[in-house]
C-alpha positions in Angstrom: 0.0 0.0 0.0 2.8 2.4 0.7 4.2 1.8 -2.8 1.3 3.8 -4.1 2.3 6.9 -2.1 6.1 6.3 -1.9 7.2 4.5 -5.1 10.4 2.5 -5.1 13.5 4.5 -6.0 14.5 1.9 -8.5 11.3 2.4 -10.6 12.5 4.6 -13.5 9.0 4.9 -15.0 7.9 7.2 -12.2 11.0 9.4 -12.4 10.1 13.1 -12.9 13.4 14.0 -14.6 13.9 11.6 -17.5 14.9 12.2 -21.1 11.8 11.6 -23.2 12.9 10.5 -26.7 10.4 9.1 -29.1 8.6 9.6 -32.4 7.3 13.1 -33.3 3.7 12.1 -33.1 4.1 11.2 -29.5 5.6 14.5 -28.7 2.8 16.4 -30.6 0.1 14.4 -28.9 1.7 15.2 -25.5 1.8 18.9 -26.3 -1.8 19.0 -27.4 -3.0 17.0 -24.4 -1.2 19.0 -21.8 -2.4 22.3 -23.4 -6.0 21.2 -23.8 -6.1 19.9 -20.2 -4.7 23.1 -18.8 -7.1 25.3 -20.8 -10.0 23.2 -19.8 -9.1 23.2 -16.2 -8.7 27.0 -16.3 -12.1 27.3 -17.9 -13.8 25.0 -15.4 -12.3 26.7 -12.4 -13.3 30.1 -13.6 -17.0 29.2 -14.3 -18.1 31.0 -11.2 -16.7 34.2 -12.6 -18.2 33.8 -16.1 -21.6 32.4 -15.1 -24.9 33.4 -16.6 -27.0 36.1 -15.0 -30.0 33.9 -15.6 -28.7 31.7 -12.8 -27.9 34.5 -10.5 -24.2 34.7 -11.2 -23.4 38.1 -12.7 -20.1 37.9 -14.7 -17.1 39.5 -13.1 -16.1 41.1 -16.4 -17.8 41.7 -19.7 -16.6 40.4 -23.0 -16.4 37.3 -25.1 -14.6 34.2 -23.8 -13.5 32.6 -27.0 -10.6 35.0 -27.8 -9.1 34.3 -24.4 -9.5 30.5 -24.8 -8.0 30.5 -28.2 -5.1 32.7 -27.2 -4.2 30.6 -24.2 -4.5 27.4 -26.2 -1.9 28.8 -28.6 0.3 29.9 -25.8 -0.1 26.6 -24.0 0.9 24.8 -27.2 4.0 27.0 -27.5 5.0 26.6 -23.8 4.5 22.8 -23.9 6.3 22.5 -27.2 9.4 24.3 -25.8 9.4 22.2 -22.7 8.9 18.9 -24.5 11.5 19.7 -27.1 14.0 20.3 -24.4 12.9 17.2 -22.5 13.5 15.1 -25.5 17.2 16.0 -25.4 18.1 16.6 -21.8 16.8 15.9 -18.3 14.0 18.4 -17.5 12.2 18.2 -14.2 8.4 18.0 -14.5 7.9 19.6 -18.0 4.2 18.6 -18.0 3.5 20.2 -14.7 5.3 23.4 -15.6 3.5 23.7 -19.0 0.1 22.9 -17.4 0.6 25.4 -14.5 1.7 28.3 -16.8 -1.2 27.7 -19.2 -3.7 27.1 -16.4 -2.8 30.3 -14.6 -3.0 32.4 -17.8 -6.3 31.0 -18.7 -7.7 31.4 -15.2 -6.6 35.0 -14.9 -7.7 35.9 -18.4 -11.2 34.5 -18.1 -11.9 35.9 -14.7 -10.4 39.3 -15.3 -10.6 39.7 -19.2 -7.7 42.1 -19.7 -7.0 44.0 -22.8 -4.9 42.5 -25.6 -1.5 44.1 -24.6 -1.8 42.7 -21.1 -2.7 39.3 -22.5 0.4 39.5 -24.7 2.5 40.4 -21.7 1.1 37.4 -19.8 1.8 35.1 -22.7 5.4 36.5 -23.0 5.9 35.9 -19.3 4.7 32.3 -19.6 7.0 31.7 -22.6 10.0 33.3 -20.8 9.3 31.2 -17.7 9.3 28.1 -19.9 12.5 29.2 -21.6 14.2 29.9 -18.2 13.1 26.4 -17.0 14.7 24.9 -20.1 17.8 26.9 -19.7 18.2 25.6 -16.1 17.9 22.1 -17.4 20.5 22.7 -20.2 23.3 23.9 -17.9 25.9 21.3 -16.9 25.2 19.5 -13.7 27.8 19.7 -10.8 28.3 15.9 -10.8 29.2 16.0 -14.5 31.7 18.8 -13.9 33.3 17.0 -11.0 33.6 13.8 -13.0 35.2 15.7 -15.8 37.7 17.4 -13.5 38.4 14.0 -11.8 39.2 12.4 -15.2 41.7 15.2 -15.9 43.5 14.8 -12.6 44.1 11.0 -13.0 47.1 10.0 -14.9 46.4 8.5 -18.3 46.2 4.7 -18.4 45.3 4.2 -14.8 41.6 4.9 -15.0 40.5 1.3 -15.6 43.0 -0.6 -13.4 42.7 -1.8 -9.9 45.2 -3.2 -7.6 48.3 -1.7 -9.1 49.0 -4.5 -11.6 50.8 -4.0 -14.9 47.9 -5.1 -17.0 49.8 -7.9 -18.8 
């Protein structure tokens, strides 16, 4: 029962930071799925702010919803594509969660508040910049890699694979 809540450390399928290689269609399907789920979650959680007056829920802001939903779907696709493309090459921690969170927050804020186009553009740019920064953090060399590289330079050549001081003959 505890395996459900605390998975075994040797189980690589549940690892958050794994390289995700594969065919292009799988990456595209992932990008579309994460974006659609995040936009749908943002829409569902903002229903109380966009309700109909007929049901006693005056909308918090006036205006159409579709431009915001379309805009955040496109932004979500871009954010998820950047994160997935990076995750296909290097280790990225939780690319799906990051893409979904950025898209969800933008959708939720836009539907509840309905800002003007320049502010929606600024929010979209902030989401894309946050995704790019997350990818840049994943692309930098890890300290263990740098230490292993420095250790290999310190060892004399020819001794790296030998144990016990033998001559190797």
